[in-house]
C-alpha positions in Angstrom: 170.6 169.4 78.1 171.0 169.3 82.3 169.5 166.4 84.7 167.1 168.9 85.5 165.7 170.0 82.3 165.7 166.5 81.1 163.5 165.2 84.3 161.1 167.6 83.2 161.3 167.1 79.7 160.4 163.3 80.3 157.9 164.2 82.9 155.8 166.2 80.3 155.9 163.2 77.9 154.6 161.2 80.0 151.7 163.0 81.3 151.0 163.8 77.6 151.1 160.1 76.7 148.9 159.3 80.0 146.4 162.3 78.7 146.1 161.1 75.8 145.7 157.3 76.7 143.1 158.8 79.3 140.9 160.3 76.6 140.5 156.9 75.3 136.7 155.7 75.8 135.8 153.0 76.9 133.5 152.4 74.7 136.6 151.6 72.0 138.7 149.7 74.6 135.9 147.4 74.6 134.9 146.9 71.1 138.0 148.7 68.8 139.9 145.2 68.2 140.9 144.0 65.0 138.8 140.8 65.5 136.0 142.5 66.5 134.2 142.6 70.4 135.8 142.4 73.3 139.2 140.0 73.4 139.1 136.6 75.3 140.8 135.8 78.4 143.7 133.8 76.9 144.3 136.9 74.7 147.2 138.7 75.0 145.2 142.0 75.1 144.3 139.8 78.6 147.1 139.0 79.5 149.0 141.8 78.5 147.0 144.3 81.2 147.1 141.7 84.0 150.8 141.5 83.9 151.8 144.9 83.3 149.2 145.9 85.9 151.6 144.2 88.7 154.7 145.1 87.3 153.6 148.5 87.3 152.4 148.2 90.8 155.8 147.3 91.8 157.3 150.5 90.1 155.1 153.0 92.0 155.8 151.1 95.7 159.7 151.4 94.7 159.0 155.2 94.3 157.5 156.1 96.8 160.0 154.7 99.1 162.6 156.3 97.8 160.4 159.3 97.9 161.1 158.9 101.7 164.5 158.6 101.7 166.0 161.3 100.0 165.4 164.8 99.7 167.8 164.9 96.2 165.1 167.3 93.8 166.0 165.2 90.3 165.4 162.0 92.4 162.1 162.8 93.9 160.9 164.3 90.9 161.5 161.5 88.5 159.9 158.7 91.3 157.1 160.6 91.8 156.4 161.2 87.6 157.0 156.7 87.7 154.9 157.0 90.5 151.9 158.9 88.5 152.0 157.6 85.3 152.1 154.2 86.2 149.6 154.6 89.0 147.4 155.9 86.2 148.3 153.9 83.8 147.2 150.4 86.0 143.9 152.2 86.3 143.5 152.0 82.8 144.7 148.4 82.0 142.8 147.3 84.9 140.0 149.5 83.7 139.8 147.7 80.3 139.9 144.1 82.2 136.8 145.3 84.1 135.0 146.2 80.7 136.1 142.8 79.2 134.2 141.2 81.8 137.6 139.1 82.4 139.4 138.2 85.8 142.3 140.1 86.8 143.7 136.9 87.8 145.2 135.1 84.6 144.5 131.7 85.1 147.9 130.3 83.8 151.3 131.7 84.4 152.6 134.9 84.4 153.7 135.8 80.5 151.3 132.9 79.1 150.4 135.1 76.9 154.4 136.0 75.1 155.2 132.5 75.2 157.0 132.7 78.3 154.8 131.0 80.6 157.4 127.8 81.3 159.8 130.3 82.4 161.0 129.0 85.7 159.0 130.7 89.1 160.4 134.1 89.7 162.2 135.0 93.0 161.0 136.0 95.8 158.5 138.1 94.6 159.8 139.0 91.3 157.1 137.4 89.5 157.9 138.8 85.6 161.3 140.2 84.3 162.8 143.3 85.4 160.9 142.9 88.6 162.8 143.5 92.4 163.1 141.0 94.8 161.3 141.2 98.5 164.7 141.4 99.3 166.0 144.5 97.3 162.8 146.4 98.0 163.4 145.7 102.0 166.8 147.3 101.7 165.7 150.2 99.7 163.3 150.8 102.2 166.6 150.3 105.3 168.7 152.9 102.7 168.9 156.8 103.0 170.3 159.5 100.9 172.9 158.8 98.0 172.6 154.9 98.2 169.6 154.6 98.1 169.1 156.9 94.9 171.7 154.5 93.3 169.5 151.0 94.5 166.5 153.1 93.4 167.7 154.2 89.6 169.5 150.5 89.6 166.4 148.5 90.4 164.0 150.7 87.9 166.4 150.9 85.2 165.9 146.6 85.0 162.6 147.1 86.0 161.9 149.4 83.4 163.9 146.7 80.3 161.2 144.5 81.8 158.5 146.6 81.5 159.4 147.4 77.6 160.1 144.1 76.5 156.6 143.6 77.9 155.6 146.3 76.2 157.0 145.5 73.0 155.1 142.6 72.7 152.0 143.6 73.4 152.4 146.1 70.2 153.1 142.8 68.2 150.5 140.7 69.5 147.6 143.1 70.9 144.7 143.1 68.7 143.1 146.4 70.9 144.3 149.1 69.3 144.1 151.2 72.1 146.3 149.1 73.7 149.1 149.0 71.7 149.0 152.5 71.4 149.2 152.8 74.8 152.4 149.9 74.8 154.0 152.1 72.1 153.8 155.2 74.7 155.3 153.0 77.3 158.0 151.3 75.2 159.2 155.7 74.3 158.4 157.1 77.6 160.6 153.9 79.2 163.2 153.8 76.9 164.0 158.0 77.4 163.9 157.4 81.7 166.1 154.7 81.3 168.6 156.7 79.3 167.9 159.7 82.2 168.7 156.9 84.5 172.1 155.9 83.3 172.8 159.5 83.7 171.6 159.8 87.1 173.6 156.8 87.9 176.8 158.3 86.0 176.4 161.5 88.4 176.7 159.3 91.5 179.7 156.9 90.3 177.2 153.9 90.0 176.4 151.6 86.5 173.0 151.0 85.6 
């Protein structure tokens, strides 16, 4: 399968996952919990929603940066899909927090809900595993063409690996079944995109 056809296939799968997730009603998200009722602020459900919303926001930012730095159709298509998919998912996560009447900012450290609250503070804006630093984002904004494509694909590969780790944590710990389904979809789509980006990096003579 060519890179272009593979990109189109992954785009279609990601869009389908978002549409399916968007079909989950607010009422279901509010009450569809294994323990009944809305989750607590200290729960994995709330922690995942908060942390993944922040994680997704950076992916959206990186994707819009690279779309202005390259004319490559495949990279621009992938970046647009990641931006749209993760912006939609971020909206769902923040919407659930509103519905549950929970704060969007955690009382403790990021990743507390995964038992990783004692990890060292993130470096230069990299608050959670996989996130890019402020310096890396600034570098991406200065590059163009192939160099920008390679750095974006490398940063996004690392970002997706961190996201997959977090989503798997929700699959194992979250009690709201709608949120677990969303997390499973994230794992599947991001693992597919990691494989695609490895192919795209290889084509550019670079490594993840």
